[in-house]
C-alpha positions as CSV (number, residue, x, y, z in Angstrom):
1,M,-37.3,-21.1,8.5
2,I,-33.7,-21.2,8.1
3,D,-31.1,-21.1,11.0
4,F,-29.4,-17.8,10.9
5,N,-26.9,-19.3,13.1
6,K,-26.0,-22.3,10.7
7,E,-22.4,-22.5,9.2
8,G,-22.3,-22.5,5.5
9,K,-20.3,-21.1,2.6
10,I,-20.3,-17.4,2.2
11,V,-19.1,-15.6,-1.1
12,I,-18.4,-11.9,-1.2
13,T,-18.2,-10.5,-4.7
14,C,-16.2,-7.3,-5.7
15,Y,-15.0,-5.3,-8.7
16,D,-12.5,-6.9,-11.0
17,R,-9.0,-6.6,-9.4
18,N,-10.6,-5.4,-5.8
19,A,-10.2,-9.0,-4.3
20,P,-6.9,-8.5,-2.5
21,F,-8.2,-5.3,-0.7
22,L,-11.5,-7.1,0.2
23,E,-9.4,-9.9,1.5
24,A,-7.4,-7.2,3.7
25,E,-10.9,-5.9,5.0
26,L,-12.1,-9.3,6.1
27,I,-9.0,-10.4,7.7
28,A,-8.9,-6.9,9.6
29,L,-12.7,-7.8,10.7
30,G,-11.5,-11.0,12.1
31,F,-12.7,-13.6,9.4
32,E,-10.4,-16.6,8.1
33,I,-10.3,-16.7,4.2
34,E,-10.9,-19.9,2.5
35,G,-9.9,-18.6,-1.1
36,V,-9.2,-15.4,-3.0
37,F,-10.4,-15.2,-6.5
38,R,-10.3,-12.4,-9.3
39,T,-13.8,-11.0,-8.2
40,H,-14.7,-12.7,-5.1
41,V,-13.5,-14.1,-1.6
42,A,-14.8,-17.2,0.1
43,L,-15.0,-18.0,3.6
44,Q,-17.4,-20.1,6.1
45,G,-20.1,-18.2,8.2
46,T,-23.5,-18.0,9.2
47,L,-26.4,-15.6,7.8
48,N,-25.8,-13.4,11.0
49,D,-22.1,-13.1,9.7
50,C,-23.6,-12.0,6.4
51,I,-25.7,-9.5,8.4
52,F,-22.2,-8.1,9.9
53,L,-20.4,-8.3,6.6
54,N,-23.1,-6.3,4.7
55,M,-23.2,-3.5,7.4
56,H,-19.1,-3.3,7.5
57,L,-17.5,-4.0,4.3
58,R,-16.3,-0.8,2.0
59,T,-15.0,-2.7,-1.0
60,A,-17.7,-5.4,-1.5
61,S,-20.4,-5.7,-4.3
62,H,-22.7,-8.5,-2.7
63,V,-22.6,-10.9,0.2
64,L,-24.0,-14.3,-0.9
65,Y,-24.9,-17.5,1.4
66,E,-24.9,-20.7,-0.4
67,I,-28.2,-22.8,-0.5
68,H,-27.1,-25.7,-2.8
69,S,-24.4,-26.5,-5.3
70,F,-25.0,-29.2,-7.6
71,P,-23.7,-30.7,-11.0
72,L,-25.6,-29.6,-13.9
73,D,-24.8,-30.3,-17.8
74,H,-28.0,-28.9,-19.5
75,I,-30.4,-26.5,-18.8
76,E,-33.2,-28.8,-19.0
77,G,-31.8,-30.4,-15.6
78,L,-32.2,-27.2,-13.8
79,Y,-35.9,-27.2,-12.8
80,D,-36.2,-30.1,-11.0
81,V,-33.1,-29.4,-8.7
82,I,-34.5,-26.1,-8.0
83,K,-38.0,-27.2,-7.5
84,A,-36.7,-29.9,-4.9
85,L,-35.3,-27.3,-2.6
86,P,-37.2,-26.3,0.4
87,W,-38.0,-22.7,-0.5
88,E,-40.8,-22.3,2.1
89,D,-37.8,-22.3,4.7
90,Y,-36.4,-19.1,3.0
91,I,-39.4,-17.0,1.8
92,A,-42.9,-16.3,3.0
93,E,-45.8,-17.5,0.9
94,D,-47.0,-14.0,0.4
95,G,-43.5,-12.5,-0.1
96,Y,-41.6,-11.4,-3.1
97,F,-38.5,-12.6,-4.6
98,S,-36.2,-11.9,-7.6
99,V,-33.5,-14.0,-9.3
100,I,-30.1,-13.0,-10.6
101,S,-28.2,-15.4,-13.1
102,N,-24.8,-15.4,-14.0
103,V,-24.1,-18.3,-16.6
104,K,-21.6,-19.5,-19.1
105,H,-22.7,-22.7,-20.7
106,E,-23.0,-24.0,-24.3
107,T,-26.8,-25.0,-23.6
108,V,-27.8,-21.4,-22.7
109,D,-27.7,-18.3,-24.9
110,N,-30.0,-15.9,-22.6
111,P,-29.5,-15.9,-18.8
112,L,-33.0,-14.5,-18.8
113,F,-34.1,-17.7,-19.8
114,V,-32.7,-19.2,-16.9
115,N,-34.1,-16.9,-14.4
116,V,-37.5,-17.7,-15.8
117,K,-36.8,-21.5,-15.3
118,I,-35.8,-20.8,-11.4
119,K,-38.8,-18.8,-10.9
120,D,-41.1,-21.0,-12.3
121,A,-39.7,-23.9,-10.2
122,I,-40.0,-21.9,-7.0
123,A,-43.5,-20.9,-7.9
124,D,-44.5,-24.2,-8.9
125,R,-43.4,-25.8,-5.4
126,F,-45.2,-23.0,-3.5
127,R,-48.6,-23.8,-5.4
128,E,-48.3,-27.5,-5.1
129,K,-47.8,-27.1,-1.2
130,F,-49.8,-24.2,-0.4
131,G,-52.1,-23.5,-3.4
132,S,-50.5,-19.8,-3.8
133,R,-47.1,-18.5,-4.5
134,P,-45.2,-15.4,-3.7
135,D,-44.7,-12.6,-6.4
136,S,-41.6,-12.4,-8.3
137,G,-39.9,-9.7,-10.4
138,S,-36.7,-7.8,-11.3
139,E,-36.5,-5.6,-8.3
140,L,-34.0,-6.3,-5.7
141,N,-36.0,-4.8,-2.9
142,E,-36.8,-8.2,-0.9
143,S,-35.7,-11.6,-1.1
144,V,-33.1,-12.0,-3.9
145,F,-31.4,-15.2,-5.0
146,Q,-28.3,-15.5,-7.2
147,F,-27.6,-18.5,-9.3
148,F,-24.1,-19.2,-10.7
149,W,-23.4,-21.8,-13.5
150,K,-20.2,-22.4,-15.2
151,G,-19.0,-25.5,-16.9
152,E,-20.6,-28.5,-15.2
153,Q,-21.2,-27.1,-11.7
154,A,-24.1,-24.7,-10.7
155,T,-24.7,-23.1,-7.3
156,I,-27.7,-21.1,-6.2
157,Y,-27.2,-18.7,-3.2
158,I,-29.2,-16.2,-1.0
159,N,-28.1,-12.7,-2.0
160,T,-28.1,-11.1,1.4
161,S,-27.3,-7.6,0.1
162,G,-30.0,-7.1,-2.5
163,D,-29.0,-3.8,-4.0
164,T,-25.3,-3.4,-4.5
165,L,-22.9,-2.4,-1.7
166,I,-20.6,-0.4,-4.0
167,K,-22.5,2.7,-3.2
168,H,-22.3,3.8,0.3
169,G,-25.3,5.9,0.6
170,Y,-24.3,9.3,1.4
171,R,-23.4,10.4,-2.1
172,K,-26.6,12.4,-3.4
173,I,-24.5,14.7,-5.9
174,P,-22.4,12.3,-8.0
175,G,-20.2,14.8,-9.8
176,S,-19.2,14.7,-13.5
177,A,-16.7,11.6,-13.5
178,P,-17.4,10.0,-10.1
179,M,-15.2,7.4,-8.7
180,M,-17.5,4.6,-7.1
181,E,-17.4,4.5,-3.2
182,S,-16.1,0.9,-3.3
183,L,-13.4,1.9,-5.7
184,A,-12.3,4.7,-3.6
185,S,-12.0,2.6,-0.5
186,A,-10.0,-0.1,-2.2
187,S,-7.7,2.8,-3.6
188,L,-7.1,3.9,-0.1
189,I,-6.5,0.3,1.3
190,A,-4.1,-0.4,-1.6
191,S,-2.0,3.1,-1.0
192,V,-1.5,1.7,2.5
193,W,-2.1,5.3,4.2
194,D,-2.1,4.7,7.8
195,C,-5.2,6.8,8.6
196,K,-3.1,8.8,11.0
197,S,-1.4,11.4,9.1
198,P,-2.5,14.4,6.9
199,F,-4.5,13.4,3.7
200,I,-4.7,16.0,0.7
201,N,-7.2,15.5,-2.0
202,P,-6.8,18.0,-4.9
203,M,-9.1,17.8,-7.9
204,C,-11.5,16.2,-5.4
205,G,-14.8,16.4,-7.5
206,A,-17.7,15.2,-5.7
207,G,-15.4,14.4,-2.8
208,T,-15.6,10.6,-2.6
209,V,-12.0,9.9,-1.9
210,A,-11.6,12.6,0.8
211,I,-15.0,11.3,2.4
212,E,-14.2,7.7,2.2
213,A,-10.7,8.8,3.9
214,V,-12.4,10.3,6.9
215,M,-14.9,7.2,7.2
216,M,-11.7,4.9,7.5
217,A,-9.9,7.1,9.6
218,T,-12.8,7.5,12.3
219,D,-14.2,4.0,11.7
220,R,-17.4,5.1,10.1
221,Y,-19.0,2.0,8.2
222,P,-21.1,2.0,5.4
223,G,-24.1,0.3,7.1
224,L,-24.5,3.6,9.0
225,F,-26.1,5.1,6.0
226,R,-28.4,2.0,4.9
227,D,-31.5,0.6,6.5
228,D,-32.8,-2.0,3.8
229,Y,-31.0,-5.2,2.9
230,A,-32.3,-8.4,1.4
231,F,-31.4,-10.5,4.2
232,M,-34.3,-8.7,6.2
233,Y,-36.9,-10.6,3.9
234,I,-35.5,-14.2,4.6
235,N,-37.6,-16.4,7.1
236,G,-35.5,-16.6,10.3
237,Y,-34.3,-13.2,10.2
238,D,-33.9,-11.6,13.7
239,A,-34.3,-7.7,13.6
240,G,-32.9,-7.7,17.0
241,V,-29.4,-9.1,15.7
242,Y,-29.6,-6.3,13.1
243,Y,-30.1,-3.4,15.4
244,E,-27.9,-4.5,18.0
245,L,-25.2,-4.4,15.2
246,K,-26.3,-0.9,14.1
247,K,-25.8,0.3,17.6
248,K,-22.5,-1.0,18.0
249,L,-21.6,0.6,14.4
250,T,-22.5,4.0,16.1
251,Q,-20.3,3.0,19.2
252,K,-17.1,2.3,17.1
253,I,-17.1,5.8,15.9
254,K,-14.0,7.6,16.6
255,P,-13.9,11.4,17.2
256,Q,-12.5,14.1,15.0
257,P,-9.3,13.2,13.5
258,D,-6.2,15.4,14.9
259,F,-4.7,15.5,11.6
260,P,-6.1,17.5,8.6
261,I,-7.9,15.9,5.4
262,I,-8.1,18.8,2.7
263,A,-10.1,18.4,-0.4
264,S,-9.7,21.0,-2.9
265,D,-11.0,21.6,-6.5
266,I,-10.8,24.6,-9.1
267,S,-14.4,24.4,-9.6
268,E,-16.8,25.8,-7.0
269,R,-19.6,23.5,-8.2
270,A,-17.5,20.7,-7.5
271,V,-16.4,21.8,-4.0
272,N,-20.2,22.7,-3.1
273,A,-20.9,19.1,-4.2
274,S,-18.3,17.7,-2.1
275,K,-19.5,19.6,0.8
276,A,-23.1,18.3,0.4
277,N,-21.9,14.9,0.2
278,A,-19.7,15.1,3.2
279,K,-22.7,16.7,5.2
280,E,-24.9,13.8,4.2
281,A,-22.2,11.4,5.5
282,G,-21.8,13.5,8.7
283,V,-18.2,14.4,8.1
284,E,-18.3,17.9,6.6
285,E,-16.7,19.4,9.8
286,F,-13.7,16.9,9.6
287,I,-12.7,18.1,6.1
288,Q,-11.1,21.4,5.1
289,F,-12.3,22.4,1.6
290,E,-10.5,24.7,-0.6
291,I,-11.6,26.1,-4.0
292,C,-8.3,26.6,-5.9
293,D,-6.0,25.3,-8.4
294,F,-4.2,22.1,-7.3
295,R,-0.9,23.9,-7.3
296,E,-2.3,26.2,-4.7
297,A,-3.5,23.4,-2.5
298,T,-2.5,23.6,1.2
299,I,0.2,21.0,1.9
300,P,0.7,20.6,5.8
301,E,4.2,20.4,7.2
302,A,4.4,16.9,8.5
303,E,6.9,13.8,8.8
304,K,4.5,11.7,6.4
305,G,1.2,11.9,4.8
306,A,-0.6,11.2,1.7
307,I,-1.8,13.3,-1.7
308,F,-4.3,11.7,-3.7
309,F,-4.9,12.8,-7.4
310,N,-7.6,11.5,-9.6
311,P,-7.2,13.5,-12.9
312,E,-9.2,13.3,-15.9
313,Y,-8.1,10.4,-18.3
314,G,-8.7,12.2,-21.7
315,E,-11.2,9.7,-23.1
316,R,-12.4,12.3,-25.9
317,L,-10.5,12.9,-29.0
318,G,-8.2,16.0,-28.5
319,E,-8.2,16.0,-24.8
320,E,-4.9,14.1,-24.2
321,E,-2.6,16.6,-25.5
322,E,-4.2,19.2,-23.2
323,L,-4.1,16.8,-20.2
324,E,-0.3,16.3,-20.8
325,L,0.7,19.5,-19.2
326,I,-1.7,18.7,-16.4
327,Y,0.1,15.5,-15.8
328,R,3.7,17.1,-15.9
329,E,2.6,19.9,-13.5
330,I,1.2,17.0,-11.0
331,G,4.6,15.6,-11.1
332,N,6.4,18.9,-10.6
333,F,4.0,19.9,-7.7
334,M,4.6,16.6,-5.9
335,K,8.2,16.8,-6.3
336,K,8.5,20.5,-5.2
337,S,5.7,20.7,-2.5
338,C,5.1,17.3,-1.1
339,A,8.3,16.0,0.4
340,G,7.7,13.4,2.9
341,Y,4.3,12.5,1.5
342,T,3.2,9.5,-0.5
343,G,2.0,10.7,-3.8
344,L,-0.8,8.8,-5.2
345,V,-2.2,9.3,-8.6
346,F,-5.4,7.2,-10.0
347,T,-5.4,7.4,-13.9
348,G,-7.1,5.2,-16.6
349,N,-4.6,6.7,-19.2
350,L,-1.2,4.7,-18.8
351,D,0.6,7.0,-21.4
352,L,-0.5,10.2,-19.5
353,G,0.7,8.6,-16.3
354,K,4.2,8.5,-17.8
355,K,4.1,12.2,-18.1
356,I,4.1,12.7,-14.5
357,G,7.9,12.5,-14.8
358,L,8.4,10.5,-11.5
359,K,9.3,6.9,-11.1
360,P,6.6,5.1,-9.1
361,K,7.4,2.7,-6.5
362,R,4.4,0.8,-7.3
363,R,1.7,0.6,-10.2
364,I,-1.5,-1.2,-8.7
365,P,-4.1,-2.2,-11.3
366,F,-7.7,-1.5,-11.0
367,Y,-10.8,-1.4,-13.1
368,N,-13.0,1.8,-13.1
369,G,-15.9,0.4,-14.9
370,T,-14.5,-1.0,-18.0
371,I,-11.3,1.1,-18.2
372,D,-8.0,-0.2,-17.2
373,C,-6.6,1.8,-14.5
374,R,-3.3,2.3,-12.2
375,L,-2.9,3.7,-8.9
376,L,0.6,5.1,-9.3
377,V,2.5,5.4,-5.8
378,F,5.3,7.7,-5.4
379,E,7.7,8.2,-2.6
380,L,8.4,11.8,-2.2
381,Y,11.5,11.6,-0.3
382,K,12.2,14.5,2.4
383,G,15.8,15.6,3.2
384,T,18.9,14.2,1.5
385,K,17.3,11.4,-0.4
386,T,17.1,11.6,-4.2
387,I,13.7,12.0,-5.8
388,H,14.1,9.6,-8.8
389,Y,12.2,10.7,-12.0
390,D,12.2,9.4,-15.6
391,K,14.5,11.4,-17.7
392,P,13.5,12.2,-21.2
393,K,14.7,9.8,-23.8
394,E,17.5,10.9,-25.9
395,K,16.2,11.2,-29.6
């Protein structure tokens, strides 16, 4: 069996453009970073570190632990390399495993063919050594191995997560246009909200952003809501390590915030969905819910705070013109009612973003699925400072 305390290379994957915020999370958790790339962050650590990371990370997709990296110039060379690895150290003879492949090579036009090659190599090794083999399939609910091959270099990993980490386990009612939990967390980290001042979330939809804000402010981590990971099916796993970490997660939880977190939506159905999701997360009592137009949302008097909008993007024909007014009104509302706050508008329509009429201090790029998005950050000055806004161009 494998030693869960053995140091090795760990690769943590994430959504495109989320790597800087994943890096910030890892540094805050005490890890030393080896490299930051477009869709992943690399570091050194153990499989027990992987357990910790799976339970704590808010912005990650998967946590991978390297088994073997090797040169590979043709698909025909893959079978022998994989078969030579000691798979009996990783999975039980009567176990189950699946394989995920990410391949970019001229000798492969279908990654599923690579999956089959790897599965056959593992199965054949077990048959030759033990006369039987573990089952395999596409379900990611037990041991999972992930293969990357680009150019002349290939690497096989243990995918210690299994099912993706982008979902945090509490959202039972997704809403009409939901933002994934990991993206909501990355947006909050990018906003540099201090988790100590009021947080207002008009147009809250299913409540994901407001719930993630509470989770961050009270040190509630995603591992509180999940009890099944792929690392649990790797030979050498010690359940005691996991349950001790689970216990520590509970002990880290802070009491109710002493500042308001307010989620509102004009749709009663959306607010009810938000309440249900917040209840599932155990934070319903920490959020003040309101059914109202965003222009009627409560904005507490405060020296500082954050107000976060995620308006519709106008993806369907004819919607954009109608949404121009909404975006203008968001700008007017922030300018008139939110002095002292940081204004945050997450949008997948850059032209509509310009209709807000305020000049953003930062335009932080994200992807929401395949949609090119920006988190627009506005400083809404209080007192004698001037609020800068974009003047209409002269015709």
